N, C-alpha and C positions, 0 to 999 in steps of 0.2 A: 526616415527612421525617427522614432520618438526619443525625447530626452531621457525617458526612463530606461530604455534599452541601452542608450549610450552610457549612462551612469553605471549601470550594472556591468557592461563590458569593460568600462574603464577601471572599475574596482577589481575585476578579475585580472586585468592586465597589470595593475599595480602590484597585486600579490605575486603574480608570476614573475614579473620583472625583478622585484626585490629579492625573491627567493633565488633566482638565477644569479644575480649579482652577489648575494650573500655566499652562495656555494662556490662561486668562482673566486672571490676574494679571500675566503677562509683558507685557501691553500697557500696564500702569500702573507697575509696579515692577520693579527688578532685584534679585531675592532670591538670597542665597547658597545653595549646595547643602545645607548642614546644616539649613536651614529645612525643606526637603522631606523630609529624613530624619526630623525630628521630626514632621512632618505625617503621614507614613506610619505612624510608631509610634502616634500618637494615633488615627488612623483605624482601625488594626488593633485596638488595645485597645477602642475604642468598638464596633467590630463584634463583638468577642468578647463584650462585655457584652450586646449586643443579641441575639446568638445564644443565650447561656445563659439570660438572663432573659426573652426574648421568645418563644423557640421551644419551651421545655419539653422538651428532648431529653436533658438531663443534669442533674446536681445543681446547685441554685441557690446557689452559693457564690462569693464574690469570687475565691477562688483558682482555681476552674474557669474563671471568666470571663477572668482574666489568662492562664491557660494556653492557652485557646482563642484569645485575642487574639495570643499569641506564635506559635501555629501559623499563624494567618492572616498574620502578619507574615512568617514564613519562606516560606510559599507565595507570597505576593505578591512577595517579593524574588527568589525562585528563578524564578518564571514571568514576571517583569516584562517583559523584552525579548521573550519569546515571545508574551505576550498583546498587547503593544503592536504588534508587527509583524503579528500575525494580524489585528488590528482594522484596521490601516492598509492591509494588502493587500486585505482584504474591502471596505473603503470605496473604494479605488481601482478595484476591479473593478465595484462597484455604480455609481459616479459616472462611470466612463469615463476615458479618457486626457486628455480636454479639460478636466477639472476642475482647480481650483486645487490647489496642493500640500497634501497632508494629512499632518499630524504626529501 
């Protein structure tokens, strides 16, 4: 698998993971926006380390892992609204109009 595919998959995973955690924790806590910014940064860097050290598609160095993590961060932030809306629209179509609100 190429590094490009891994980076794109990691960006989608970061957006999905943060949205899931955000929806779960909103029921218990009211967290400020900066918490989610730090969570996205941590998830992106974590996925960068996972891609570099787990997939064996590039040099196994911490610098490369941080760089890949920053690319994942950039892609997840650029595509955040598009990914979120695409998933929401697909879920609404699959569940039908009678379903409860999907966020």
